[in-house]
C-alpha positions as CSV (number, residue, x, y, z in Angstrom):
1,M,0.0,0.0,0.0
2,A,1.4,3.4,-1.0
3,S,1.9,6.1,1.7
4,I,0.0,9.4,1.5
5,Q,3.3,11.2,0.9
6,S,4.1,9.0,-2.1
7,I,0.6,9.5,-3.5
8,L,0.8,13.2,-3.1
9,A,4.2,13.2,-4.8
10,E,2.8,11.2,-7.7
11,E,-0.2,13.5,-8.1
12,G,2.1,16.6,-8.3
13,S,0.2,19.8,-7.8
14,G,-3.2,18.4,-8.9
15,L,-4.6,17.9,-5.4
16,A,-3.1,21.2,-4.1
17,E,-4.6,23.1,-7.0
18,F,-8.0,21.5,-6.4
19,Y,-7.8,22.5,-2.7
20,V,-6.9,26.1,-3.5
21,L,-9.7,26.5,-6.0
22,A,-12.3,24.7,-3.9
23,S,-11.4,26.4,-0.6
24,Q,-11.4,30.0,-1.9
25,Y,-15.1,30.4,-1.2
26,T,-14.7,29.2,2.4
27,H,-11.7,31.4,3.1
28,A,-13.3,34.4,1.5
29,A,-16.5,33.9,3.5
30,E,-14.5,33.6,6.7
31,L,-12.5,36.8,6.0
32,A,-15.7,38.7,5.1
33,T,-17.3,37.5,8.4
34,R,-14.4,38.6,10.5
35,S,-14.2,42.0,8.9
36,S,-17.9,42.7,8.4
37,R,-19.6,45.9,9.5
38,A,-23.2,46.6,10.3
39,D,-24.7,50.0,10.1
40,L,-23.0,52.1,7.5
41,G,-23.9,55.3,9.4
42,T,-21.9,56.8,12.2
43,D,-22.8,54.0,14.6
44,A,-20.6,51.4,12.9
45,A,-20.6,48.0,14.6
46,Y,-17.8,45.6,13.6
47,G,-18.0,41.9,14.3
48,D,-19.4,38.6,13.4
49,F,-23.0,39.0,12.2
50,A,-23.2,35.7,10.5
51,G,-26.1,33.3,11.2
52,P,-26.4,29.6,10.6
53,S,-27.6,30.1,7.0
54,D,-24.4,32.0,6.2
55,W,-22.3,29.0,7.0
56,L,-24.4,26.4,5.1
57,Q,-22.5,26.8,1.8
58,P,-19.0,27.2,3.1
59,V,-19.3,24.2,5.4
60,W,-20.8,22.1,2.6
61,M,-18.0,23.1,0.2
62,A,-15.4,22.2,2.9
63,W,-17.0,18.7,3.2
64,L,-17.1,18.1,-0.5
65,S,-13.5,19.3,-0.8
66,F,-12.4,16.9,1.9
67,R,-14.4,14.0,0.6
68,V,-13.1,14.3,-3.0
69,T,-9.5,14.5,-1.8
70,A,-10.0,11.6,0.7
71,V,-11.6,9.3,-1.9
72,R,-8.8,10.1,-4.4
73,L,-6.1,9.2,-1.9
74,I,-8.0,6.0,-0.9
75,N,-8.3,5.0,-4.5
76,L,-4.7,5.8,-5.3
77,S,-3.5,3.8,-2.3
78,G,-5.0,0.7,-4.0
79,S,-7.8,0.4,-1.4
80,G,-11.4,0.4,-2.4
81,T,-13.8,3.0,-1.2
82,P,-14.8,1.8,2.2
83,E,-18.5,0.9,2.9
84,A,-18.4,3.3,5.9
85,L,-18.1,6.2,3.5
86,A,-21.7,5.6,2.3
87,L,-22.8,5.8,6.0
88,V,-20.9,9.0,6.5
89,D,-22.3,10.5,3.3
90,H,-25.8,9.6,4.5
91,Q,-25.2,11.2,7.9
92,V,-23.7,14.4,6.5
93,T,-26.5,14.8,3.9
94,K,-29.2,14.1,6.6
95,T,-27.6,16.7,8.9
96,R,-27.4,19.3,6.1
97,D,-31.0,18.6,5.2
98,A,-32.1,19.0,8.8
99,L,-30.3,22.3,9.0
100,V,-32.0,23.5,5.8
101,T,-35.4,22.5,7.1
102,A,-34.8,24.2,10.5
103,L,-33.7,27.4,8.8
104,Q,-36.7,27.4,6.5
105,T,-39.0,26.7,9.5
106,Q,-37.5,29.8,11.2
107,G,-38.0,31.8,8.1
108,E,-34.2,32.3,7.5
109,P,-33.3,33.0,3.9
110,L,-30.8,30.4,2.5
111,R,-27.6,32.0,1.2
């Protein structure tokens, strides 16, 4: 079985480039959250004004980025995709759907 280091060496910059492209949304959202400002008048308030719906897409993108990279490393190592991955996929999707339902029930707009 190949080591992760040897797999990454064989892949060259492919996985790194994928991570950089896929994570830009998450990093940009995090920076915007840290530097956001409410009230453009004289009573400016700086801080984190993000709610649960603001994190739905960044967290989902992070999961997808992790999953794609993990599956690629597993396949390159010569192992088959583990059956447990289907269970994890189901749990993550179920959790995401429950969050969406809760947000919609509270009347939060999905972003």
